[in-house]
N, C-alpha and C positions, 0 to 999 in steps of 0.2 A: 536382573528382574526389572530394573527401570527401563532398560533398552527394550525388553520384550513388551512392556506396557506401552511404550511409545509407538512401537510398530503396530500393535493392536489398535491403538487410537487412530493412527494414520489410515489403516485399512478400513476401519469403520467409517471414517469421515469421507473417504473417497466414494464409498458405497452411497452415503447420504447425498453427496453432491450429484452423483449420477441419477439417483431417484428424483431428486429435486428438479434437475434440468429436464428430465423426461416429462415434467408437468409444467414447464415454463410458460406454455401458452394458455394455461388454465388460470385465469386471474383469481379464482376462488381458492386456489391451492396455495397462495402466498399470503399469509397473514400480515397485516399492516400494524398489528398491535406491538407495543413496546414490550420486550422480554423482561422477565423478572430480574431484579437487581442481583448481582453476584453476592456471595457471602462476604462478610466484612474482611475475613482473613485473606481472601483472594484479592479484594480491592486494595488492601494495605500492601500485600506482596507486589502487586502490579505497579503501584506508584513508586514503591522503594526500588523495584527493579528498573523502572524507567529512569529514575534519578541517578542511581549508581552507574548503570551502563552508559547512559548519555554523558555523564560527567567524565567517564573514562574515555569515551569516543571524542571528546573535545581535543585531546592531544593529536590523534590522527587527522581530525578535521583541520586543525591549524597547519599541520605538515603537508597535507594534500593541497590545501589552499595556496600555500607558499609555492609549492611545486607547479601548480597549474598557472599561477601568475607568471611564472617564467616561461613555461612551454606553450601557453595559450597563444602568445603573440605569433608563434610559428605555425601551429597546427589547429588553432580554434580561435581566431581573432574575435575580440568583442568582450563584453562584460564577463566577470568571473561568475557571478551568481545570476540565477533566473528566479524572479519573484512573481508569484501568481496567486490570485485570490481563489480559494477552494472552499468546498462545502465541508463543514466540520460537524461536531456532535450537535444534535438537535437541529440540523440543517442551517446552522449559523455559519456565515462565511468567516474565513480567517486568512491570513497571508502566509503562504508556505514558501520555503527557501530550498533551492537546489543548485548544484553546480550546473551551469549551462552546458548542454550537450548538442544543441542545434544552432544553425545559423540564425542570426537575429531577424526578426520580422516585426513590423510596426503593429500589425493586427493579426489575430488568430483567425485564419480563414477556414480551418478544419471544422466541419460540421459535427454535431453531437454523435452521429452514428457513422462518420466517415473513418476510413483507415488512417493509421498514423502516417504523417508526412515524412516518410523515411528519407526522401531526397534532401531534407534539411539537416539530417543528422551528420555531423562531421566525423571523420575517422577516429579522432580522439574521443569524441562524444560517444561513439559506438562502443569503444572500450569501457568508458565510464558506466554506460548503461548495462553492459554485459555483466559487469561485476557489482552493479548497484551502487557504485561509489558516488554517482550523481545525487543520490538521496542523502548523503552524509550530513549536509547542512541542516537537515530537518531534526537533528538531535537538539538544535536550539528550540524548535517548536515543541519538542517533548519536554524540555526543561521548563519552559514557561507555561506548559499546560494545555497548549492547543492540540497536541497529538499524544499518542502513546507509541512505544516501540512496536507494539503488535496490535493490529486492528484492521478494519477495512481501509483500503487506500482512498484518499480523498480525491475527488474529481474537480476539474475546472468549474468554477461556480456557474458560468453561463450554460455549460453542458448539463451539469447536475440539476439545474432548475428544470430542464426539459425532461431528464430521466425521472425526476420525482413524479411528474404528471403522466408519464407514459409507460414506465417500467414497473411491473408488479414487484413489490418487495423492496424497491429501491429506497423509499423513505425509511423503512424499518432498519436498514443497515446503519443509519445515523443515530441509533439509540446509544451507541458507545463512541468513545473518541476514535478518530481515524488513526491509522498506524503507518509507520515507515515500511513495515513488512506485515504480511498476514497470510492467512490460509489460502486466499485466492492467488497470491503471488507464488507461494511455494508449491501448491498442488495443481493449480490451473495454468499459471504462467501469464505472460503478457497476452492480452486479448484486445480485439477491437471489433467494431460492428455490433449489431443488435444481438446476435447469437452469443458472441463472446461476453457481452455485458450480462446476459442472462446467467451465464455460467459463473461469472464473477459474483453476482448478487447471491446465487445459490451458495457458494462457498462462504461468503460473508455472513449470511444468515445462519449457516451451520456453525460457524465460529461463535457468533453471539449466543446461540442457544447452548453450546457445549463448552464455552470458555472456562478454563481452569488452569491451575499451575502446570499440570501435565501437558496440556495442549499448548500453552505458551512456550514451554521448554522445547516441545517438539518443533514448533515453528522456528524458534531461535536456532535450533540445530540445522534445520533444513535451509535456513537463510545463510548460515555460515558456510555450508556446503556449496551453495550457489555462488557466494562471493569469491570463494577460492577455486572453484572449478568452472564457473560460468554456466553450469547446467541448470536448466529450468528458468533461465532469464528470458 
């Protein structure tokens, strides 16, 4: 019964995303109002879920970090971690941590609506990104309360400031904590450019409106499938 319910939820959500993106050029179709607060039970579940799962993930985080320290010198020379200021809940900036997957660069040259600089991704980094392992250090962000395991993915602060002023609905997606994974990541996948950003915002707003224990468990399952199969990355 639980599996059937999860499948029904997924199907309904995909329909909502398609309907939303069909209206993405209509600014009046995207409300900028803050959604109603979730029920207390869900809020308690979500924070407990974040703490328990993130604490468990500290073990693989340490093991992966030690492994990368050894093999990075051969396949991905440079610092182990990549630290970047991103936009969090309430549009407040915070510092996010990742395993570095790209060649080092002094400044970010990529524009807010430009495609990803795939030429900078190292072979090892491509593997880390495919399985989402590069996001693992963000469990620390979850433990200290900057992020949740599930929610809208946070963007680079400089780009996010542009999106807030130009993309309908973008500000509203910051009504909740950003997440390591989310509905946009599992159902839309990695996107770039303006059209891709519209699709991501649509999925994020759908999640915020419909967030629940059932939906969080569905996203968790979809993320596990991605990590072990590389599908949807």
